[in-house]
C-alpha positions in Angstrom: 126.6 100.9 95.3 125.6 102.5 98.6 125.5 101.2 102.1 122.0 101.8 103.6 120.6 101.9 107.1 116.9 100.7 107.1 115.1 101.7 110.3 112.1 99.5 110.8 113.5 96.8 108.6 111.1 94.1 110.0 108.0 96.2 109.3 105.9 95.5 106.2 107.3 98.3 104.2 110.8 98.0 105.7 111.1 94.4 104.7 110.4 95.4 101.1 112.9 98.3 101.2 115.6 95.8 102.3 114.8 93.5 99.4 114.7 96.3 96.9 118.2 97.5 98.0 119.7 94.0 98.0 118.2 93.3 94.5 120.2 96.2 93.1 123.5 95.3 94.8 123.4 97.7 97.8 124.7 96.8 101.3 122.1 96.8 104.0 122.3 97.4 107.7 118.9 96.3 108.9 117.7 98.0 112.1 115.0 96.4 114.3 113.6 97.2 117.7 112.5 93.8 118.9 113.4 90.3 117.8 109.7 89.3 117.4 109.5 89.9 113.7 113.0 89.1 112.6 111.7 86.2 110.6 110.9 88.5 107.7 114.7 88.9 107.2 115.6 85.2 107.4 118.1 84.2 104.7 118.9 87.7 103.7 122.6 88.9 103.6 122.2 91.9 105.9 123.8 93.2 109.0 121.3 93.2 111.8 121.4 95.9 114.5 119.1 96.7 117.3 117.9 100.3 117.4 115.5 101.9 119.8 114.6 105.4 118.6 113.8 106.4 122.2 117.5 105.7 122.9 119.6 108.0 120.7 122.8 106.1 121.5 121.6 103.0 119.7 120.8 105.0 116.6 124.1 106.9 116.8 126.0 103.6 116.8 124.1 102.3 113.7 124.7 105.3 111.4 128.4 105.3 110.7 129.3 104.3 107.1 125.7 104.6 105.8 125.3 106.9 102.8 121.5 106.4 102.8 119.1 106.2 105.7 115.5 105.0 105.3 113.3 106.0 108.2 110.4 103.6 108.1 110.2 103.1 111.8 107.9 106.0 112.7 106.0 106.1 116.0 102.5 104.6 115.7 100.0 105.9 118.3 97.8 103.6 120.3 94.0 104.4 120.6 94.5 104.4 124.4 96.9 107.4 124.3 95.8 110.9 125.0 95.6 112.9 121.8 97.9 115.8 122.7 100.5 113.5 124.4 100.6 111.2 121.3 101.1 114.1 118.9 103.8 115.6 121.1 105.5 112.2 121.4 105.4 111.7 117.6 106.9 115.1 116.9 109.6 114.8 119.5 110.6 111.4 118.3 110.8 112.6 114.7 112.8 115.7 115.7 115.2 113.8 117.8 115.8 111.1 115.1 116.4 113.7 112.4 118.8 115.6 114.6 120.8 112.4 115.2 120.8 111.5 111.5 122.0 115.0 110.6 125.1 114.6 112.7 126.1 111.6 110.6 125.8 113.6 107.3 124.3 111.0 105.1 123.9 111.6 101.3 120.2 111.0 101.4 117.4 110.3 103.9 114.0 108.9 102.9 111.3 109.3 105.4 108.2 107.0 105.2 105.2 109.1 106.0 101.6 108.2 104.9 99.0 109.0 102.3 96.9 109.9 105.4 98.6 113.3 105.4 96.9 114.1 102.1 93.4 115.6 102.2 90.6 113.9 100.3 89.2 116.0 97.5 85.6 115.4 96.5 85.7 116.0 92.7 89.2 114.6 91.8 92.0 112.3 92.9 94.1 114.1 95.5 97.9 114.6 95.0 100.9 116.0 96.9 99.6 119.6 96.6 96.7 118.6 98.8 98.9 117.9 101.8 97.2 118.8 105.1 98.7 121.9 106.7 99.9 122.0 110.3 97.8 122.3 112.4 95.2 120.5 110.3 92.2 122.6 109.2 89.7 119.9 110.2 89.6 117.0 112.8 91.6 114.0 111.7 92.0 110.6 113.2 94.9 110.4 115.7 97.0 108.3 113.4 96.7 110.8 110.6 97.3 113.7 112.9 100.5 112.2 114.3 101.7 111.5 110.7 101.0 115.0 109.6 102.9 116.4 112.6 105.9 114.1 112.0 106.0 115.0 108.4 106.3 118.7 109.4 109.4 117.7 111.3 110.8 116.1 108.2 110.2 119.3 106.2 111.8 121.4 109.0 114.9 119.1 108.8 115.0 119.5 105.0 114.8 123.3 105.4 117.7 123.1 107.9 119.9 121.2 105.3 119.2 117.5 105.8 118.7 115.8 102.4 115.3 114.4 103.2 112.8 113.0 100.7 109.3 112.2 101.9 107.3 109.3 100.6 103.6 108.8 101.3 102.4 105.2 100.7 98.7 104.4 100.4 97.2 101.1 101.8 100.0 98.5 101.2 99.1 94.9 100.4 101.6 92.1 99.9 103.9 89.6 101.6 106.0 90.1 104.8 103.1 91.8 106.7 104.1 90.3 110.0 102.3 93.0 112.0 99.1 92.4 109.9 98.3 96.1 109.9 97.3 97.0 106.4 96.8 93.2 105.7 93.6 93.4 107.8 91.9 94.7 104.7 92.6 91.3 103.1 92.0 89.2 106.3 88.6 90.9 106.9 87.2 89.1 103.8 89.6 86.2 103.5 89.7 85.0 107.1 86.7 86.5 108.8 84.4 86.3 105.8 82.9 89.8 106.4 79.5 89.6 104.7 79.0 93.4 104.3 80.7 96.4 102.8 80.3 100.2 102.7 80.3 102.5 99.8 83.7 104.1 99.8 86.8 104.4 97.6 90.5 104.3 98.6 93.9 103.6 97.0 95.7 100.3 97.3 99.3 99.6 96.3 101.6 96.5 96.2 104.2 96.8 99.0 107.0 95.6 96.7 106.4 98.6 94.5 106.5 100.8 97.6 109.9 99.3 98.6 111.3 100.1 95.1 109.8 103.5 95.3 111.8 104.2 98.5 115.0 103.1 96.7 114.2 105.4 93.7 113.5 108.3 96.1 117.0 107.9 97.5 118.5 107.8 94.0 116.6 110.6 92.3 113.9 112.1 94.6 114.0 115.9 95.0 115.0 117.0 98.5 112.1 118.4 100.6 109.5 116.9 98.2 106.6 114.5 98.9 105.9 111.6 96.6 102.7 109.7 96.8 103.4 106.0 96.4 100.1 104.7 95.1 98.6 101.9 93.0 94.9 101.6 92.1 91.8 103.4 93.3 89.2 100.8 94.3 85.9 100.7 96.0 85.7 98.5 99.1 83.3 96.2 97.2 85.9 95.9 94.4 88.6 95.0 96.8 86.5 92.5 98.7 85.5 90.9 95.3 89.2 90.5 94.4 90.1 89.0 97.7 87.3 86.5 97.8 87.9 85.6 94.1 91.5 84.7 95.0 90.1 82.2 97.6 87.1 81.0 95.6 84.7 82.5 98.1 81.5 84.4 97.4 81.9 88.2 97.7 80.1 90.1 100.5 76.4 90.6 99.8 75.1 93.4 102.0 75.9 97.1 101.7 75.8 99.0 105.0 73.7 102.2 104.6 75.4 105.5 105.7 72.8 106.3 108.3 73.7 103.1 110.2 77.4 104.0 110.0 76.6 107.5 111.5 74.7 105.8 114.4 77.7 103.5 115.1 80.0 106.5 115.0 77.9 108.4 117.5 78.0 105.5 119.9 81.7 105.1 119.5 82.3 108.8 120.1 80.1 108.7 123.3 81.9 105.7 124.6 85.3 107.2 124.0 84.3 110.4 125.7 83.1 108.5 128.8 86.4 106.7 128.9 88.5 109.7 128.1 90.1 108.1 125.0 90.5 108.8 121.4 87.5 107.4 119.3 88.7 105.0 116.6 85.6 105.8 114.4 83.9 109.2 114.2 81.1 110.9 112.3 83.7 112.9 110.5 85.3 109.7 109.4 81.9 108.6 108.1 81.7 111.7 106.0 85.2 111.0 104.6 84.0 107.5 103.7 81.1 108.9 101.8 83.5 111.2 99.9 86.0 108.5 99.2 89.7 108.8 99.1 91.1 108.6 95.6 94.8 109.4 95.1 96.9 110.5 92.1 100.5 109.1 92.3 101.6 110.2 88.8 104.4 112.3 90.2 106.1 109.2 91.6 105.5 107.3 88.4 107.0 110.0 86.3 109.9 111.1 88.5 110.8 107.9 90.4 109.7 105.3 87.8 107.4 103.9 90.5 106.1 100.5 89.2 102.4 99.7 89.1 101.9 96.0 89.9 98.2 94.9 89.4 96.4 94.8 92.7 95.2 91.2 92.1 98.9 90.2 92.2 99.4 92.1 95.5 96.4 90.3 97.0 97.7 86.9 95.7 101.0 87.5 97.3 99.4 88.6 100.6 97.1 85.6 100.7 99.9 83.2 99.9 102.1 84.7 102.7 99.3 84.6 105.3 98.8 81.0 104.5 102.5 80.2 104.8 102.5 81.9 108.3 99.4 80.0 109.4 97.5 83.3 109.8 95.1 82.2 107.0 94.0 78.6 106.6 93.5 76.9 103.3 89.9 77.1 102.2 
C-alpha cells in the first residue's frame, strides 16, 4: 500500500480521492489551505497538514514519505482578475508546484485538470485527441484558458522526467461539494427552481467515480497521458428533469431561444469591457452552447477501469448531502 499526499483534500474532488485511497487501504496525508472546509474530512483516519501552494516551504514539508501525490488544488481564477495576469499566475503556480514535487521524487503524480481543456467537436463526442493547443486557437473562457495553460506545465514536467498522469473530469456531481461549484447545476433547479433551460448538451459524472479514477491513474495510468473522467452526455433539460424528479418538483417549462442568449452575451461583454474585467458569458460561449459539449471517456473506462455510476444516483447523493448541510431545504 502507498502513502499518498492529496493536495486540495477538502475540495469536492479531493474529498473523494481521499475516500477512494482509504477504501483500498492506502495511507493518506490530507493537505488543505484553510480550515473552513475541513468538515468534509470529519471521522476519516488521515493525517491533516496545512499547505499553501504560494508558500513552497509548506509543500516541501508535506512531501517526505509520500510515494503518490495527487494535485487537485489547482489555482482557480476569479472573474475580477485581469486575463493575462490570471493566466500567468496559473502557469507560475503549476510550474513552481511541479518543481517542488520533482525534488521529492515520488513514484507517481496525478494532476487534476479539467474537461474544459478539450475542444468541443460538432459532429461527434470529443476525446483526449481534441485537447486545445497552447496558445488556444480560439477565444476560451478565463477558467478554461488557465486550465489549458496549467496542463501545459504538467506536460512539460512529464517531458522533464516527472511521472505525471493528467486526468480531465467533466462536470462532477455528488456529495462533499462544500464549495458548491459544480453543484450549482443541481441547486439551480432544486433550490432556486429555475423555470427555464437552454438547448445544450454536456457531460456529467459522479464525483465518487472521479475519485476512484484518480486512484487508478496512479496505479496504471500512462505517464504524460490525459484521461477524460466522464459519465453521461445529457441535455440541460434532461439534467433538470432528473434533478426535479428527485425532489418531486415539476421540470422547467420554458426554453430560452438562442437569439435571446446572444443579446444577453452582448450586454455582458459590453459591461465587462466598461469595467475592464473578464466577461463571464460571451457570444462565443453561446455558440459553444449551440454546438453542445459531448465527451467520450472510453479511454479511462478501458485503461483505468473507470466506473460509470448512473447520473440519477449522483444527483440523489448530491441532493441528500445538500439537505444534510442545510444548503437545500426539504421540499
